[in-house]
C-alpha positions as CSV (number, residue, x, y, z in Angstrom):
1,M,-6.4,-18.7,-17.8
2,R,-7.5,-19.3,-14.2
3,A,-11.1,-18.5,-13.2
4,V,-11.3,-15.2,-11.4
5,P,-14.2,-14.3,-9.0
6,A,-16.7,-11.8,-10.5
7,L,-15.8,-9.1,-8.0
8,A,-12.1,-9.4,-8.8
9,S,-12.8,-9.4,-12.6
10,A,-14.8,-6.2,-12.3
11,I,-12.1,-4.5,-10.3
12,I,-9.3,-5.5,-12.6
13,L,-11.2,-4.7,-15.8
14,G,-12.2,-1.4,-14.5
15,L,-8.8,-0.4,-13.3
16,S,-6.5,-2.0,-15.9
17,T,-5.8,1.4,-17.5
18,A,-4.9,3.0,-14.2
19,A,-2.8,0.1,-13.1
20,C,-0.9,0.0,-16.4
21,A,-0.4,3.7,-16.2
22,G,0.9,3.3,-12.7
23,S,3.5,0.8,-13.9
24,S,5.5,3.7,-15.4
25,S,5.1,5.8,-12.3
26,P,7.0,4.3,-9.3
27,A,6.2,5.8,-6.0
28,T,9.1,8.2,-5.4
29,T,9.8,11.0,-3.0
30,P,13.1,12.6,-1.8
31,P,14.8,10.8,1.1
32,P,13.1,11.6,4.4
33,L,14.7,13.1,7.5
34,N,14.2,11.9,11.1
35,P,13.9,14.1,14.2
36,S,17.7,14.4,14.6
37,G,18.0,15.6,11.0
38,S,19.7,12.4,9.6
39,A,17.8,10.1,7.3
40,S,14.7,8.2,8.4
41,A,15.2,4.8,10.1
42,N,13.6,3.3,7.0
43,A,15.7,5.1,4.4
44,S,19.4,5.6,3.6
45,A,21.0,7.8,6.3
46,S,23.5,9.3,3.8
47,A,21.0,10.5,1.3
48,P,21.6,14.1,0.2
49,S,19.2,16.8,1.5
50,S,18.7,18.4,-2.0
51,S,16.3,16.6,-4.3
52,S,18.1,18.3,-7.2
53,T,21.2,16.2,-6.6
54,P,20.9,12.6,-7.8
55,P,21.1,10.4,-4.6
56,A,23.6,7.7,-4.3
57,V,22.0,4.2,-4.3
58,L,25.0,2.0,-5.2
59,P,27.9,1.0,-2.9
60,T,31.0,3.1,-2.5
61,S,33.3,0.1,-2.9
62,D,33.4,-3.6,-3.6
63,R,34.7,-4.4,-0.1
64,V,32.4,-6.6,1.9
65,P,32.6,-5.4,5.5
66,K,32.9,-7.6,8.5
67,L,30.1,-7.1,11.0
68,D,30.2,-6.6,14.8
69,V,27.0,-7.5,16.6
70,E,26.2,-6.0,20.1
71,V,23.3,-7.2,22.3
72,V,21.7,-3.9,23.4
73,N,18.9,-5.6,25.4
74,D,17.8,-9.1,26.1
75,E,14.4,-8.6,27.9
76,L,12.0,-8.2,25.0
77,D,9.1,-10.3,24.0
78,H,8.2,-10.5,20.3
79,P,9.4,-7.0,19.4
80,W,7.9,-6.0,16.1
81,D,9.4,-2.6,15.4
82,V,12.2,-0.3,16.7
83,A,13.1,3.3,16.2
84,D,16.2,5.3,17.4
85,L,15.1,8.4,19.4
86,G,18.7,9.6,19.8
87,E,20.9,9.9,22.9
88,G,21.1,6.1,23.3
89,R,17.3,5.6,23.5
90,F,15.4,3.1,21.4
91,L,11.6,2.9,21.2
92,L,10.0,-0.5,20.4
93,T,6.6,-2.1,20.0
94,E,6.1,-5.6,21.4
95,R,3.3,-7.5,19.7
96,E,2.1,-9.7,22.5
97,R,2.9,-7.5,25.5
98,A,1.0,-4.7,23.7
99,V,3.1,-2.0,25.3
100,L,5.8,0.4,24.2
101,S,9.2,-0.4,25.5
102,L,12.0,2.2,25.9
103,V,15.6,0.8,25.9
104,E,18.0,3.3,27.4
105,N,21.5,2.6,28.4
106,G,20.8,-1.1,27.8
107,Q,17.8,-1.2,30.2
108,R,14.2,-1.7,29.3
109,R,11.2,0.0,30.8
110,E,7.6,0.1,29.7
111,I,5.7,3.2,28.5
112,P,2.0,2.7,29.0
113,L,-0.4,3.5,26.1
114,E,-3.3,5.3,27.8
115,D,-6.9,4.5,26.7
116,N,-5.8,1.6,24.6
117,D,-7.9,-1.5,23.6
118,I,-5.2,-3.4,21.8
119,W,-6.2,-6.8,20.6
120,V,-3.6,-9.6,20.6
121,S,-4.3,-12.8,18.6
122,G,-2.0,-14.9,16.6
123,E,0.0,-12.7,14.2
124,T,-1.8,-9.6,15.3
125,G,-1.1,-7.3,18.2
126,L,0.9,-4.1,18.6
127,M,2.9,-4.0,15.4
128,G,4.1,-1.1,13.2
129,L,5.8,2.0,14.7
130,E,6.9,5.3,13.1
131,I,8.3,8.5,14.6
132,D,7.0,11.9,13.4
133,P,9.7,14.0,11.6
134,G,8.9,16.8,14.1
135,F,9.2,14.5,17.2
136,A,11.7,16.8,18.9
137,E,8.9,19.4,19.1
138,N,5.6,17.6,19.0
139,R,6.7,14.2,20.6
140,R,4.3,12.4,18.2
141,I,4.5,8.7,17.2
142,Y,2.3,6.4,15.2
143,T,1.4,2.8,15.8
144,C,-0.6,0.1,14.1
145,Q,-2.4,-2.6,16.0
146,G,-5.4,-4.9,16.4
147,W,-8.2,-3.2,18.3
148,N,-11.3,-3.8,20.4
149,G,-11.5,-7.5,20.6
150,G,-10.7,-8.1,16.9
151,E,-13.0,-5.5,15.5
152,D,-10.3,-4.2,13.2
153,V,-6.6,-3.2,12.7
154,R,-6.0,0.5,12.8
155,V,-3.4,3.3,12.8
156,I,-3.3,5.7,15.8
157,S,-1.2,8.7,16.6
158,W,0.1,9.2,20.2
159,T,1.9,11.9,22.1
160,L,4.7,11.0,24.5
161,D,5.2,13.1,27.6
162,A,8.6,14.9,28.1
163,G,9.9,12.2,30.4
164,L,8.9,9.4,28.1
165,T,6.8,7.8,30.8
166,R,3.4,7.6,29.1
167,A,1.8,7.8,25.7
168,T,-1.5,9.7,25.3
169,Q,-3.8,8.8,22.4
170,E,-4.2,11.7,19.9
171,R,-6.5,10.3,17.3
172,T,-7.4,7.3,15.2
173,L,-6.0,8.2,11.8
174,L,-7.4,5.2,9.9
175,D,-9.4,2.1,11.0
176,G,-11.3,-0.7,9.4
177,F,-8.4,-2.9,8.3
178,P,-9.9,-6.4,8.2
179,T,-9.2,-9.1,10.8
180,S,-10.1,-12.8,11.2
181,S,-8.3,-15.0,13.8
182,G,-5.4,-12.6,13.8
183,R,-3.8,-14.3,10.8
184,H,-2.2,-12.0,8.2
185,G,-2.4,-8.9,10.4
186,G,0.4,-7.2,8.6
187,C,0.7,-3.4,9.3
188,R,4.1,-1.8,8.8
189,L,4.4,2.0,8.9
190,L,6.7,4.4,7.0
191,I,6.8,8.2,6.7
192,S,8.3,9.1,3.4
193,A,10.2,12.2,2.5
194,D,7.2,14.2,1.4
195,G,5.6,13.6,4.8
196,A,3.1,11.0,3.7
197,L,2.4,8.1,6.1
198,W,2.5,4.7,4.2
199,V,0.9,1.6,5.6
200,G,1.4,-2.0,4.5
201,T,-1.5,-4.4,5.4
202,G,-2.3,-8.0,5.5
203,D,-5.3,-9.6,3.8
204,A,-6.7,-11.3,7.0
205,A,-6.6,-14.6,5.1
206,N,-9.8,-13.5,3.2
207,E,-10.0,-14.5,-0.5
208,E,-11.6,-11.2,-1.7
209,N,-9.4,-8.7,0.2
210,P,-6.2,-8.6,-1.9
211,R,-8.0,-7.6,-5.1
212,S,-11.0,-5.6,-3.8
213,L,-10.6,-1.9,-3.7
214,K,-13.4,-1.8,-1.2
215,S,-11.1,-3.4,1.4
216,F,-7.9,-2.1,3.1
217,G,-6.6,-5.7,3.3
218,G,-3.6,-6.8,1.2
219,K,-2.7,-3.3,0.2
220,T,-0.2,-0.5,0.6
221,L,-1.9,2.8,1.6
222,R,-0.9,6.4,1.9
223,L,-2.4,9.1,4.1
224,D,-1.8,12.4,5.8
225,P,-0.4,11.7,9.3
226,K,-1.9,14.9,10.7
227,T,-5.4,14.5,9.5
228,G,-5.8,10.9,8.5
229,K,-7.1,12.0,5.1
230,P,-6.0,10.3,1.8
231,W,-2.8,11.6,0.4
232,P,-3.6,13.9,-2.5
233,G,-1.4,12.0,-5.0
234,N,-3.0,8.7,-4.4
235,P,-4.3,7.0,-7.7
236,W,-7.9,7.1,-6.6
237,A,-7.8,9.9,-4.1
238,G,-10.9,11.6,-5.5
239,D,-13.1,8.5,-5.2
240,E,-15.2,7.3,-2.3
241,G,-14.4,4.6,0.3
242,P,-11.2,2.7,1.0
243,R,-9.9,3.0,-2.5
244,R,-9.0,6.7,-1.8
245,Y,-6.2,5.5,0.3
246,I,-4.9,2.7,-1.8
247,T,-1.5,3.0,-3.6
248,S,-1.1,-0.7,-4.6
249,F,-3.1,-3.9,-4.3
250,G,-2.9,-7.6,-4.9
251,H,-0.7,-8.2,-1.8
252,R,-0.9,-11.1,0.7
253,N,0.7,-9.9,3.9
254,V,3.0,-6.9,3.8
255,Q,5.7,-7.2,6.5
256,G,8.0,-4.3,5.6
257,L,8.2,-0.9,4.0
258,A,11.4,0.9,3.2
259,Q,12.5,4.0,1.2
260,R,15.5,3.8,-1.0
261,A,18.0,6.7,-1.4
262,D,16.5,7.5,-4.8
263,G,13.1,8.0,-3.1
264,T,11.4,4.8,-4.3
265,I,9.2,2.9,-1.9
266,W,9.7,-0.9,-1.5
267,G,7.6,-3.5,0.2
268,I,8.5,-6.9,1.8
269,E,5.9,-9.5,1.7
270,H,5.2,-13.0,3.2
271,G,4.5,-15.7,0.6
272,T,2.5,-18.9,1.0
273,D,4.7,-22.0,0.9
274,R,6.7,-20.2,-1.8
275,D,7.7,-16.8,-3.0
276,D,8.3,-14.4,-0.2
277,E,8.7,-11.1,-2.2
278,V,10.4,-7.8,-2.3
279,N,8.5,-5.4,-4.5
280,Q,9.1,-1.9,-5.7
281,I,5.8,-0.1,-5.2
282,T,4.2,1.5,-8.2
283,L,1.2,3.8,-7.7
284,G,-1.9,1.9,-8.8
285,G,0.1,-1.2,-9.2
286,D,-1.4,-4.8,-9.2
287,Y,1.0,-7.3,-7.5
288,G,-1.0,-10.3,-8.5
289,Y,-2.1,-12.2,-5.5
290,N,-5.5,-13.9,-6.0
291,P,-6.2,-16.9,-3.7
292,G,-9.7,-17.2,-5.1
293,S,-12.6,-19.3,-3.8
294,G,-11.8,-20.9,-0.4
295,Y,-8.6,-19.0,-0.1
296,D,-6.5,-21.4,-2.2
297,E,-2.9,-20.7,-1.2
298,S,-1.4,-22.9,-3.9
299,V,-1.7,-20.1,-6.4
300,P,1.4,-18.0,-7.4
301,M,2.1,-14.9,-5.4
302,T,2.2,-12.9,-8.6
303,D,-0.3,-14.6,-11.0
304,Q,0.2,-13.5,-14.5
305,D,-3.0,-15.2,-15.7
306,L,-5.1,-12.4,-14.2
307,P,-6.5,-9.6,-16.4
308,G,-4.4,-6.5,-16.8
309,K,-0.7,-6.1,-15.9
310,Q,0.8,-7.7,-12.8
311,I,4.1,-6.3,-11.4
312,E,6.8,-8.9,-10.9
313,A,8.8,-8.9,-7.6
314,K,12.3,-7.5,-7.6
315,W,13.3,-10.5,-5.5
316,D,11.5,-13.7,-4.4
317,S,12.5,-16.6,-2.2
318,G,11.3,-19.3,-4.5
319,N,10.2,-22.6,-3.0
320,P,10.2,-22.9,0.0
321,T,9.8,-19.6,1.7
322,V,12.2,-18.1,4.2
323,A,9.6,-15.9,6.0
324,T,10.8,-12.4,5.4
325,G,10.0,-9.7,8.0
326,G,10.8,-6.0,8.1
327,G,13.7,-4.3,6.4
328,S,15.6,-1.1,5.7
329,F,18.0,0.2,3.1
330,I,21.6,0.3,4.4
331,P,23.2,3.8,4.2
332,V,25.6,4.5,1.4
333,Q,28.6,5.0,3.6
334,E,32.2,4.1,3.0
335,R,32.3,1.9,6.1
336,W,29.4,-0.2,4.7
337,G,31.4,-0.9,1.5
338,A,29.6,-3.3,-0.9
339,Y,26.6,-3.4,1.5
340,G,25.9,0.3,1.1
341,G,22.5,1.0,-0.6
342,A,21.4,-2.7,-0.2
343,L,18.2,-3.7,1.4
344,A,18.7,-5.5,4.7
345,V,15.8,-7.9,5.4
346,A,15.1,-9.8,8.6
347,V,14.2,-13.4,8.1
348,L,12.1,-15.4,10.5
349,K,11.9,-19.1,9.5
350,D,15.5,-19.3,8.1
351,S,16.8,-17.2,11.0
352,E,19.1,-15.0,9.0
353,L,19.7,-11.4,7.7
354,R,19.5,-11.2,3.9
355,I,21.3,-8.3,2.3
356,L,19.9,-7.7,-1.2
357,S,21.7,-5.4,-3.6
358,F,19.8,-3.9,-6.5
359,A,21.1,-1.9,-9.5
360,K,19.7,1.6,-10.2
361,S,17.2,-0.1,-12.5
362,G,15.9,-2.3,-9.6
363,K,17.5,-5.5,-10.9
364,L,18.9,-7.8,-8.2
365,T,22.7,-8.0,-8.3
366,E,23.7,-9.7,-5.0
367,D,21.9,-11.8,-2.4
368,R,24.0,-12.3,0.7
369,S,23.5,-13.8,4.2
370,P,26.3,-12.9,6.6
371,E,27.2,-15.9,8.8
372,V,27.6,-13.7,11.9
373,M,23.9,-13.0,11.9
374,R,22.8,-16.7,11.9
375,G,23.1,-17.4,15.6
376,Y,20.2,-15.4,17.0
377,G,17.1,-17.4,15.9
378,R,14.2,-15.7,14.2
379,L,14.8,-12.1,13.1
380,R,11.7,-9.8,12.9
381,T,12.8,-6.4,11.6
382,V,15.7,-4.1,10.7
383,S,15.9,-0.3,11.2
384,V,18.7,2.2,10.7
385,A,20.2,3.9,13.8
386,S,21.0,7.6,13.6
387,D,24.7,6.9,12.9
388,G,24.0,4.4,10.2
389,D,24.3,1.2,12.2
390,L,21.6,-1.4,11.8
391,L,19.1,-2.2,14.6
392,V,17.8,-5.8,14.4
393,T,15.2,-7.4,16.6
394,T,14.7,-11.2,17.3
395,D,11.3,-12.9,17.5
396,N,11.8,-16.0,19.6
397,G,9.4,-15.2,22.5
398,G,9.8,-16.2,26.1
399,G,10.7,-12.7,27.3
400,E,14.3,-13.1,26.1
401,D,14.2,-11.5,22.7
402,L,17.1,-9.3,21.7
403,L,17.7,-5.8,20.3
404,L,20.9,-6.1,18.3
405,R,23.1,-3.3,17.0
406,V,25.1,-4.3,13.9
407,T,28.2,-2.2,13.0
408,P,30.4,-2.6,9.9
409,R,34.2,-2.5,10.0
């Protein structure tokens, strides 16, 4: 057995019962709705509205669709996230520009974030974006970004004006996510069907963060998007400190969060030089990353020599990594055929779109990479448009990054 730091040992030994109990309790909620009433950009758009009806998670046919790719805009710079606001309008965060961008009728314009102190360094800047389910009435959005010269990474709610010309800061919902040089900044956002705001974080390349329940780093978190308080169903919601917010731990650098049509929550994670991962999130689950003294990145991403129970990934890249980014589940629609219900994952290093199909049990059944998506360089994230098309962003820099629309036929 590998040596485990004393702090990590204490945490795992103290929580092994909770973590094991959590392994039989996957994080599930009914499929969420976006402001237009269709499914959230991070969930299947064809999910039924009644939670009493079992949702479809498997494809409607074995036909593999051909994909048409349209360049919606080519003036972006390191876009990190994208959401469909309806009426041909797409809202994006750009990591290094540290501004909101609105693409409307193919044209980009900036929306200033008032009273911001966004910190940009390395992998950290303006990152995750989520749209409030009541956006049509309250015009609220959520972002996650480095802040105040590297003091921390935090989640903030903003209100857009009626003309979508400026964003006013409402409140800091949660702060204190660890930082270092900007490495492993993570920070993906997702509002699930029950209204909870999920956050995936990076470990800031700090050896203690992934396994310490005193740190927000290397975790998935869940909070109330209105108040910033811990979500009542969190495993340690009644405790003190950061652990109140934690839903899973033992992560390295969470790059994506997505909700499947059956309500389960899935995370996409950067590996070291091996084992990028796709994980189904279990409440209280331990995902097994422990770089130990000196931040030794030669260790497995899911180390089964640790005390307690570690949850194995549903998919991993093996060696070497491909550098997975954000992803979304493809709607179960006839036009998507065999791709329906699969997880579409943007890939940076290998410059491709991976389409991962899973059985209802969560077992991987297909791993595809459509050739048509290989000509665009590094891909950062995938969202679902209101009609079920995919929205994909590139991450090549130079002010010429793309917003792509992918349509099946």
